[in-house]
C-alpha angles and dihedrals in degrees: 000000000000116000129209113248114241095016128105112233108228099180149334132221132184092279111015144037124218122214130188113242098174138321092294107032139051133190117231112197128186110223094213093050097253116175109249098190095098091051092050087054093054093047092049089052093050092046087053089057093049099256114145111254131135114274111254112224098180143335130213117174107296093356127090123180107211142179111276107237125209125218133047130289115261088251091055093045092052091048089050091051095244096110124057124208094248093051091046092049090049092052095048092047093048092048090053089048095050094045095047092050089068122089120248116265097223111003121094093191110121110250094016114137139174109277124204092195094194103054107151142125096287092051096056122075122198102221136169088266093050133264113345124193117224136184107046094172092119096044119138139148129260143095112345089225090070090058090050091050091047090057091049090048094052090050091048092049090060092043091052094052105088092193094057114105092222100044095115091048093048089054089054092047090049095051092047093046094050091047089050097047096041126217101288094101096054092096088069095054094100094050089047092050089054091051092050094045089054091056106115092208092064114103118229091251091052090047092050091053095056093081102027100046115359102055093048090046092054092045091050093048097045110105098236089055092055108050116187 
C-alpha cells in the first residue's frame, strides 16, 4: 500500500485509504484508481434529501475530499462496550428505513430505491450529529429488500466464520436485525447473494461460504422460519 507523503493515514479499507487533511476534511483515495465521481453524485443527492452522509467538498478521479467525521464506527463502539446489540440493531434498521423512503435518483421502476449494498457496522459512524453512513462505492438502485438482505448476509458472513473474534456478536446482531426488519425481505435473498458473490473484494473462501453456510444461517434465524 502506497502512502501519501505528508499526510496522516486515518484508516484503510479493502478498496480505499483515508488521510487527514486538516481538522475538518479528509482525503479518501481509491487504490485501484476507481473514479469516485459517481459516488459523489449519489452522496450529494442523499445529503440534499436529508440523509446522513459525509459532506463532499470535491472529487477528482479516485480522490474525494470529504467532511471529517467525529466519533467511532458502530463496530468500534460495540467493541469498546459503548454500544449494545439492541441499540445497534435499532440504528441499522432505522437507517435502512430512512434510506429506502427516498425516491430513486435515476430509475423509473416502481419501488426502486437507492441501495447502499454494504450497510453494516463498520460503515456507520456515531458522530455528534448522529449516525452517518460512509463508503457509498457499491451504491446502486433497485428493490429495497435487496439492501436489507445484503446487510443480513454481511452479518451472517462474520457469524459463520468461527475464527472471527466477533462471530458470536455478529450472530446476535443478525438475529436482532432480522427480528426488527421482519420477514418481508426474505424473497430477495437469492438476488442479494448474487450481488454479494459478484463483489470483487470477496475472497474465494468468503464466496464459497455464501451458499454452504451463510444462506442456511439467515434462513434459520429469520423470524418466520423459527415459529414460537
